[in-house]
Each structure stands twice: as structure tokens, then as C-alpha cells.
C-alpha positions as CSV (number, residue, x, y, z in Angstrom):
1,X,2.7,-4.0,39.0
2,X,3.1,-2.2,35.5
3,X,0.3,-1.3,33.4
4,X,-0.5,0.6,29.9
5,X,-2.6,3.8,30.3
6,X,-3.9,4.4,26.7
7,X,-5.6,7.4,25.4
8,X,-6.8,5.9,22.2
9,X,-9.1,7.2,19.1
10,X,-5.9,8.9,17.3
11,X,-4.9,7.6,13.9
12,X,-1.1,6.6,13.7
13,X,1.2,7.2,11.1
14,X,4.9,5.9,10.1
15,X,7.0,2.9,9.8
16,X,7.5,0.0,12.1
17,X,10.0,-2.6,12.1
18,X,8.7,-6.2,13.0
19,X,10.7,-8.0,15.7
20,X,12.5,-11.3,15.5
21,X,10.1,-14.2,15.4
22,X,9.7,-15.5,19.4
23,X,8.5,-19.2,18.2
24,X,11.5,-19.4,15.9
25,X,14.1,-17.9,18.2
26,X,13.2,-20.5,21.0
27,X,14.1,-23.4,18.6
28,X,16.9,-22.3,17.1
29,X,18.5,-21.1,20.5
30,X,18.0,-24.5,22.1
31,X,19.6,-26.2,19.0
32,X,23.0,-24.5,19.8
33,X,23.1,-27.4,22.4
34,X,23.7,-29.8,19.4
35,X,27.0,-28.8,19.0
36,X,30.4,-27.5,20.8
37,X,31.2,-25.3,18.1
38,X,30.5,-21.4,18.1
39,X,26.4,-20.8,16.7
40,X,25.8,-17.1,15.8
41,X,22.3,-16.0,16.1
42,X,21.1,-12.6,14.8
43,X,17.2,-11.0,14.6
44,X,16.9,-12.1,18.1
45,X,13.7,-10.1,19.9
46,X,14.6,-8.7,23.4
47,X,11.7,-10.4,25.1
48,X,11.4,-12.0,28.3
49,X,10.6,-15.4,27.0
50,X,13.7,-15.6,24.8
51,X,15.8,-13.5,27.6
52,X,15.3,-16.5,30.1
53,X,16.0,-19.6,27.7
54,X,19.2,-17.5,27.0
55,X,19.8,-17.2,30.8
56,X,19.2,-20.8,31.1
57,X,21.5,-21.8,28.6
58,X,24.0,-19.7,30.4
59,X,23.2,-21.5,33.7
60,X,23.8,-24.6,32.0
61,X,27.1,-23.9,31.2
62,X,27.0,-22.5,27.6
63,X,29.0,-19.5,26.9
64,X,26.9,-16.5,25.6
65,X,28.4,-13.5,24.0
66,X,25.7,-10.6,23.4
67,X,27.5,-9.1,20.3
68,X,24.8,-6.6,19.7
69,X,21.1,-5.8,20.7
70,X,19.8,-9.0,18.6
71,X,23.0,-10.8,17.9
72,X,24.4,-13.6,20.1
73,X,27.2,-16.0,19.9
74,X,26.6,-19.4,21.6
75,X,29.0,-22.1,22.6
76,X,28.2,-25.1,24.3
77,X,31.7,-26.7,24.9
78,X,31.0,-27.4,28.6
79,X,27.6,-28.4,29.8
80,X,27.1,-28.9,33.4
81,X,24.7,-32.0,33.8
82,X,24.2,-31.8,37.3
83,X,22.3,-28.4,36.9
84,X,19.4,-30.3,35.8
85,X,19.1,-31.7,39.2
86,X,18.9,-28.0,40.9
87,X,16.2,-25.9,42.4
88,X,17.4,-23.0,40.2
89,X,16.6,-25.1,36.9
90,X,13.5,-26.2,38.7
91,X,12.5,-22.5,39.2
92,X,13.7,-21.0,35.9
93,X,12.6,-24.3,33.1
94,X,9.3,-24.2,34.9
95,X,8.6,-20.7,34.3
96,X,9.0,-21.0,31.0
97,X,7.2,-23.3,28.5
98,X,9.9,-23.2,25.8
99,X,12.6,-24.5,28.1
100,X,10.9,-28.1,27.0
101,X,13.1,-27.3,23.5
102,X,16.0,-27.8,25.0
103,X,15.2,-31.6,25.9
104,X,15.9,-32.8,22.3
105,X,19.2,-31.5,21.8
106,X,20.4,-32.7,25.3
107,X,19.0,-36.0,24.6
108,X,20.6,-36.3,21.4
109,X,24.2,-35.4,22.4
110,X,24.5,-36.6,25.8
111,X,21.6,-39.5,25.8
112,X,19.7,-37.6,29.1
113,X,17.5,-35.0,30.0
114,X,15.4,-33.8,32.9
115,X,12.9,-31.1,32.8
116,X,10.6,-29.3,35.2
117,X,6.6,-29.3,34.2
118,X,6.8,-26.2,32.1
119,X,4.8,-23.1,32.5
120,X,3.6,-20.4,29.9
121,X,0.5,-18.9,28.7
122,X,-2.9,-20.0,30.5
123,X,-4.8,-20.6,27.9
124,X,-6.1,-24.2,28.3
125,X,-4.2,-27.9,28.0
126,X,-1.3,-27.8,25.8
127,X,-0.2,-31.2,25.9
128,X,3.4,-32.4,25.7
129,X,2.8,-36.0,25.0
130,X,3.6,-35.4,21.2
131,X,7.6,-34.3,22.3
132,X,7.7,-37.6,25.0
133,X,6.0,-40.1,22.4
134,X,8.4,-38.9,19.6
135,X,11.3,-39.7,21.9
136,X,9.8,-42.8,23.1
137,X,9.6,-44.0,19.4
138,X,13.5,-43.1,19.0
139,X,14.2,-45.3,22.0
140,X,14.4,-43.0,25.2
141,X,12.6,-43.7,28.5
142,X,11.1,-41.1,30.6
143,X,9.6,-41.1,33.9
144,X,7.4,-38.2,35.3
145,X,7.9,-37.8,39.3
146,X,5.1,-35.9,40.6
147,X,6.9,-35.2,43.9
148,X,9.5,-33.6,42.5
149,X,7.5,-32.2,39.5
150,X,10.6,-33.3,36.8
151,X,10.4,-35.5,33.9
152,X,13.6,-37.4,33.5
153,X,14.7,-39.0,30.4
154,X,17.2,-41.4,29.5
155,X,18.4,-41.7,25.6
156,X,21.7,-43.4,25.9
157,X,20.6,-45.6,22.8
158,X,18.8,-43.3,20.6
159,X,18.0,-45.3,17.0
160,X,16.2,-43.7,13.8
161,X,12.6,-44.9,13.3
162,X,9.3,-44.1,11.4
163,X,7.2,-41.9,13.7
164,X,3.7,-40.7,12.7
165,X,2.9,-37.8,15.1
166,X,-0.8,-37.8,16.9
167,X,-0.8,-34.0,16.2
168,X,1.2,-31.8,13.6
169,X,2.6,-30.0,16.9
170,X,5.5,-27.3,16.0
171,X,7.4,-27.3,19.3
172,X,6.7,-31.4,19.0
173,X,8.2,-31.8,15.7
174,X,10.9,-29.5,16.4
175,X,12.5,-31.3,19.6
176,X,11.8,-34.6,17.8
177,X,13.9,-33.2,14.8
178,X,16.9,-32.2,17.1
179,X,16.8,-35.7,19.0
180,X,16.7,-37.6,15.9
181,X,19.5,-35.7,13.9
182,X,22.3,-37.6,15.9
183,X,20.4,-40.9,16.2
184,X,21.6,-44.4,14.7
185,X,20.1,-44.6,11.3
186,X,17.2,-42.5,9.4
187,X,14.3,-41.5,11.0
188,X,11.1,-40.3,9.2
189,X,8.5,-38.0,10.5
190,X,5.0,-38.2,8.9
191,X,2.2,-35.8,9.8
192,X,5.0,-32.9,10.9
193,X,4.7,-29.3,11.3
194,X,5.8,-27.5,8.3
195,X,5.8,-23.8,9.8
196,X,8.4,-21.1,8.4
197,X,10.1,-21.2,11.8
198,X,10.3,-25.2,11.8
199,X,11.4,-24.7,8.0
200,X,14.3,-22.8,9.1
201,X,15.5,-24.6,12.1
202,X,16.0,-27.5,9.7
203,X,18.0,-25.4,7.1
204,X,20.0,-24.2,9.9
205,X,20.5,-27.7,11.2
206,X,21.8,-28.8,7.6
207,X,24.2,-26.0,7.7
208,X,25.5,-27.7,10.9
209,X,25.8,-30.8,9.2
210,X,22.6,-32.5,9.3
211,X,20.8,-34.5,6.7
212,X,17.1,-33.6,6.3
213,X,15.0,-33.9,3.7
214,X,11.6,-33.1,3.1
215,X,11.9,-29.3,4.4
216,X,8.7,-27.6,3.9
217,X,6.2,-30.6,3.7
218,X,4.8,-32.9,6.4
219,X,6.9,-36.0,5.8
220,X,10.6,-35.3,7.1
221,X,13.5,-37.4,6.5
222,X,16.4,-37.2,9.0
223,X,19.8,-39.6,8.5
224,X,21.6,-39.4,11.6
225,X,25.1,-38.0,11.6
226,X,27.5,-38.0,14.3
227,X,28.2,-34.5,15.3
228,X,27.1,-31.3,14.1
229,X,29.2,-28.1,13.6
230,X,28.9,-24.2,13.9
231,X,26.8,-21.9,11.6
232,X,25.1,-18.6,11.4
233,X,21.6,-18.0,11.3
234,X,19.0,-15.0,11.0
235,X,15.9,-15.1,12.3
236,X,12.7,-14.3,10.4
237,X,10.4,-11.7,11.4
238,X,7.8,-12.4,13.5
239,X,4.6,-12.9,11.3
240,X,2.1,-12.6,14.4
241,X,3.7,-8.9,15.1
242,X,3.5,-8.3,11.6
243,X,-0.3,-9.4,11.2
244,X,-0.9,-7.5,14.6
245,X,0.2,-4.5,13.0
246,X,-2.1,-4.7,10.0
247,X,-4.9,-5.1,12.3
248,X,-3.7,-1.9,14.2
249,X,-3.6,0.2,11.0
250,X,-7.3,-1.2,10.2
251,X,-8.5,-0.4,13.5
252,X,-7.1,3.2,14.1
253,X,-7.5,3.9,10.6
254,X,-3.9,4.5,10.2
255,X,-1.4,4.9,7.4
256,X,1.5,2.2,8.4
257,X,4.4,0.8,6.6
258,X,5.8,-2.3,8.1
259,X,9.1,-3.0,6.8
260,X,11.1,-6.1,5.8
261,X,8.1,-8.5,6.2
262,X,9.5,-11.8,4.1
263,X,6.2,-11.5,2.3
264,X,6.7,-15.1,0.9
265,X,6.9,-16.7,4.3
266,X,3.5,-15.1,5.5
267,X,1.4,-17.7,4.0
268,X,-2.1,-17.3,4.5
269,X,-2.3,-14.4,6.8
270,X,-2.2,-11.3,4.4
271,X,-5.2,-13.2,2.3
272,X,-7.0,-13.6,5.9
273,X,-6.7,-10.0,6.5
274,X,-7.6,-9.0,3.0
275,X,-11.1,-11.3,3.6
276,X,-11.6,-8.3,6.3
277,X,-11.7,-5.9,3.7
278,X,-8.1,-4.3,4.6
279,X,-6.3,-2.8,1.9
280,X,-2.6,-3.0,1.5
281,X,0.3,-2.7,-0.8
282,X,3.6,-4.8,-1.0
283,X,6.3,-2.4,-1.9
284,X,9.6,-4.4,-2.4
285,X,9.6,-6.3,0.7
286,X,7.2,-3.9,2.9
287,X,3.6,-3.8,3.7
288,X,1.7,-0.6,3.3
289,X,-1.3,-0.1,4.8
290,X,-3.4,2.9,3.8
291,X,-5.6,4.8,6.0
292,X,-8.9,3.5,5.6
293,X,-12.2,4.9,7.0
294,X,-14.0,1.3,6.7
295,X,-13.7,-1.9,5.5
296,X,-16.0,-4.4,4.6
297,X,-15.8,-8.4,5.3
298,X,-16.3,-10.6,2.6
299,X,-19.0,-13.3,2.5
300,X,-18.9,-16.7,1.2
301,X,-19.7,-17.1,-2.5
302,X,-23.4,-18.2,-1.8
303,X,-23.6,-15.2,0.6
304,X,-23.3,-17.0,3.9
305,X,-21.5,-15.3,6.6
306,X,-17.5,-15.8,6.9
307,X,-16.0,-18.2,9.0
308,X,-12.1,-17.8,10.0
309,X,-10.8,-20.7,11.4
310,X,-7.1,-21.5,12.4
311,X,-5.4,-25.1,11.3
312,X,-1.7,-26.3,11.3
313,X,0.2,-24.8,8.6
314,X,-0.3,-24.0,6.1
315,X,-3.6,-23.0,7.3
316,X,-3.9,-19.7,9.5
317,X,-2.2,-19.4,12.5
318,X,-4.2,-19.8,15.8
319,X,-1.7,-16.6,17.2
320,X,-3.8,-14.4,15.0
321,X,-7.3,-15.4,15.6
322,X,-7.5,-12.6,18.7
323,X,-6.1,-10.1,16.6
324,X,-9.0,-11.1,13.7
325,X,-11.6,-10.9,16.1
326,X,-10.8,-7.7,17.6
327,X,-10.5,-6.1,13.8
328,X,-14.0,-7.6,13.0
329,X,-15.4,-5.3,15.8
330,X,-15.1,-2.2,13.7
331,X,-15.5,-3.6,10.4
332,X,-18.7,-3.6,8.1
333,X,-20.4,-7.2,8.2
334,X,-20.5,-10.2,10.5
335,X,-17.8,-13.0,10.9
336,X,-17.4,-16.4,12.9
337,X,-14.4,-17.0,14.7
338,X,-13.7,-20.5,15.5
339,X,-10.5,-21.4,17.6
340,X,-9.8,-24.8,16.9
341,X,-6.6,-25.7,18.2
342,X,-6.6,-24.5,21.8
343,X,-9.0,-24.0,24.7
344,X,-10.2,-20.8,26.5
345,X,-8.6,-18.4,24.0
346,X,-11.7,-16.6,23.3
347,X,-12.6,-15.8,26.9
348,X,-10.7,-12.2,26.4
349,X,-13.9,-11.0,24.6
350,X,-16.0,-9.9,27.8
351,X,-13.4,-7.1,27.9
352,X,-14.3,-6.1,24.3
353,X,-18.0,-6.4,24.9
354,X,-17.5,-4.0,28.5
355,X,-15.8,-1.6,25.6
356,X,-19.0,-1.9,23.4
357,X,-18.7,-4.5,20.8
358,X,-21.2,-6.7,19.4
359,X,-19.9,-10.1,20.0
360,X,-21.6,-13.5,21.0
361,X,-19.5,-16.1,22.6
362,X,-21.2,-19.0,21.5
363,X,-18.9,-21.4,23.3
364,X,-15.3,-21.7,24.5
365,X,-14.0,-22.2,20.9
366,X,-16.3,-19.7,18.7
367,X,-17.4,-16.2,18.6
368,X,-19.9,-14.3,16.2
369,X,-18.6,-10.9,15.6
370,X,-21.1,-8.1,14.3
371,X,-19.1,-5.2,12.7
372,X,-19.7,-1.6,13.9
373,X,-18.4,-0.3,10.6
374,X,-16.6,2.7,12.9
375,X,-20.3,3.9,13.3
376,X,-19.8,3.4,17.0
377,X,-16.6,3.4,18.8
378,X,-15.2,1.4,21.4
379,X,-14.9,3.1,24.6
380,X,-12.2,2.8,27.0
381,X,-12.1,0.8,30.0
382,X,-9.9,-0.7,32.5
383,X,-8.8,-4.5,31.7
384,X,-6.3,-7.5,32.4
385,X,-3.8,-9.2,30.1
386,X,-4.8,-13.1,30.2
387,X,-2.0,-13.8,27.7
388,X,0.1,-12.6,25.0
389,X,-2.0,-12.4,22.2
390,X,-5.0,-11.6,23.9
391,X,-3.3,-8.8,25.5
392,X,-2.1,-7.2,22.2
393,X,-5.6,-7.6,21.0
394,X,-6.9,-5.7,23.5
395,X,-4.1,-3.2,23.2
396,X,-5.3,-2.7,19.8
397,X,-8.7,-2.0,20.6
398,X,-7.7,0.2,23.6
399,X,-5.4,2.3,20.9
400,X,-8.8,2.5,18.6
401,X,-11.0,3.2,21.5
402,X,-12.4,6.6,22.5
403,X,-11.5,7.6,26.2
404,X,-8.6,6.2,28.6
405,X,-7.9,2.5,28.8
406,X,-5.8,1.0,31.2
407,X,-4.2,-2.6,30.7
408,X,-2.8,-4.5,33.8
409,X,-0.7,-7.8,33.7
410,X,1.4,-6.3,30.6
411,X,4.2,-8.7,31.7
412,X,2.3,-11.1,29.7
413,X,2.3,-8.7,26.6
414,X,6.0,-8.5,27.0
415,X,6.7,-12.4,26.8
416,X,6.0,-11.7,23.3
417,X,6.2,-7.9,21.9
418,X,9.8,-6.0,22.5
419,X,9.6,-2.7,23.5
420,X,5.9,-2.3,22.2
421,X,5.0,0.9,24.1
422,X,8.1,2.7,22.8
423,X,7.7,1.3,19.1
424,X,3.8,2.6,19.2
425,X,4.9,5.9,20.6
426,X,7.2,6.5,17.4
427,X,3.9,6.3,15.6
428,X,1.8,8.6,17.2
429,X,0.3,6.5,19.6
430,X,-0.6,7.8,23.4
431,X,0.6,5.2,25.3
432,X,2.5,5.4,28.8
433,X,3.7,2.7,31.3
434,X,2.4,3.4,34.9
435,X,2.8,1.7,38.0
436,X,-0.8,0.5,39.3
437,X,-2.8,-2.5,40.5
438,X,-6.2,-3.8,39.5
439,X,-9.2,-2.1,41.7
440,X,-9.3,-5.0,44.6
441,X,-5.7,-5.9,45.0
């Protein structure tokens, strides 16, 4: 089992380029199934979840050409629909939560699809109902077969309709949009997600010949078309990586420049880090974070303790709450972290407490952090990464801690972060990959 060995407590310095956005990649790569023509996508991150999806498309019959490290051409002219019922599809689709994203395009183009019950992070229940309720509104019929673990969907007659989503699910909205672009008539989706990645997908589909209006709002209107063509598309930089690197710079007292961040697409993310007391400058499209000896959390206007909570876009993304939490451990001041959108994402705080952090886990959704103001450094320990975002938060904590830390189960981290150890070493981090198993294994 691979692990990271980290010796922390050393300030870092240099420039780092964020990878392409993982969550956007899973959507737009799935969209290549909507057309028989060539679609070229660049700035694709070289990470396990994305690579698994590309491999899955190849198994389905999509012609995949890797043009460079981050650029692929896809041509979905000949899809093998029989592959859906194979053991290989069950194994690969079931191990990748993003595999649900191929259902909408396949329904739109072929009128049927099957998908094994998806896997992914162990961060509580993440419903797929929104996807299937949307497909059902468009006229699809689906059945779950517990004995095989497959969802089978029949959508031979998709009709445009009005859909009010039960939650503003990003993947649910994307999947329904991809199904609706080739449905007969007009589809209206209210309470649609409006994240930049969803906007990117809609803009890409419009370049392919779709007719989607209301992009960037929570009310999307889609006029169905008979066919879609090819296009070229470039992914946005990953906003979660950008936020992670801002947090890393603050925790380690480092001077770091994050290059080419597409600042206008970051929404509230920079402002939330400013509320944590982190100073930075925007130079052209780079974020420059100077070395800071300390950073002080703001209070609300009435003097009460700051609360930072996640919310659907344009609210603060839930994927960065764990980063904010770990950054707060070394801030001056106190903050209540409220994780509203997912269950069980705060349980990694016991590792931070073992490292010396002052945190009260109030319940599965809320934690109060009392900042140490860098007066008492965290200490290195051995720990295991439970999921992608918590894993990177623990990695940031380890880089700021005194002494040696080991993080096991780094496969979880590498599902979302490309070459993370190599890129951190380029900034001066003392991190290396070792082969080791947690004690007791």
C-alpha cells in the first residue's frame, strides 16, 4: 500500500499551476457520447477517476486518441451497447461514481442505458434520485435490479417537459441537460445547478449545436435538436485545487503564486479565505500569496463568532470546507464550520485533534475550531485518508506540523489531485512516497 511520508514545518516557495477541473472533466468527457463526430478536450487532469472514465468510454467503443499529456480526441461513432451487460462494465462502472454521467448522453442518443450502482467516496449517502426523477419526467422508464446491482433505463421516446429539481444537484442537472438536448420539444429545468463547470458543459453543448439558454442561472431552457456535431473544449482550472493551495500557503507561512486561476470563475472562494485573514493579490490571472506569520479570522459585524457553511453555487463549495477547517486550526480566532450538504465529512477531525488542534465536533455536520495562532504547532502523526478532500486537508496539516507524518490510503487523494507529491516537492516540500501499511494491517 502506498503512503506519503512528510516532514513538515518548513515554509514553501514558488509557483504552482492548478490542474484541470476534475468535476468538469467527468461531465464534458461523458458528453462526447452525444455525437458521432470528433470532440477534442484539453487541460484534462491525469487522475484516477478521470482516467477510469476515459478507459470506460474506450471499452464502450469510443475511439480515444491521446494527443498530449492533457489533451484527448474522442470519436463516439461506434458504440457497443452490449458492453452494458458485461461483468467488465459492472466492475468498472461500479467503482467510479462519475460513471453515472454517461447515462444522460446514452439515453439521448440511443434511447436506452444501463449502469451499475456507482461507488466513490465514503462520505455518507449521496442520492442518485435527482438523476432518475429527471429522466423519468422526460419519459424514461427505469428499473433497479437488486440481484444484479444494475439500473436499466428505457428512453425510446424522450419528450421535453418542465422539471423542478428536488435539489440543485450539479451532476443531476448535467445528466438531465445531456438527456434533454436531443429530446423532442422544449425542456425547462428549474432549481438547476449553476456552477461554473455546469456552465462550461452547457456552452460546450451549444457549440455542438444544442440550444440551451439561461446558462449561469437556476432556470435552464433546452430546445431539443435532432443531432449534435463535434467541437473543441478546454477545461477550467480546478477551483478546489486553487483553494487547497491558498490554504497550504497560509498554514505553512509560504510565499506561493498560483498560476492561471480564471479568477472570475472562483465565486465566493477568495472572499471566504479573506475572512480567514489570509492576504493575497491578484496579478493578471494569478493569485500571489505572500508569506504570513499569522492570520486572524474575522468576526461578524456584531462581534459574534464567524460561521462558514457550504451551499449550492453561488454559495461556498462543500469540497473546500475541510480545507477551511484545517486552515482555521492555526488562525487567530474561532470559527464554526457547518457542513450542510453531505453527511460524515467532518469525521476526519479526530486526526487533527491527535495532531494538537483545538476542535469540538458538535455533531456530524458542525465543528467549532479554536485557532492556535501558530503559537503551538501541530505535531506529526500516522493517519489514513478517508476521502479525497479530507485526505488533502490532512496532507496540508502534515506539511505545517512539526516532525514526521505518514498518510496511508493515498489512493483516495490521487483520485482527485494529479502528481501532488511531485508538484509539492517543486515548492520545497519534504514529501515522499513509500510502501507501507497502517499498523494492524
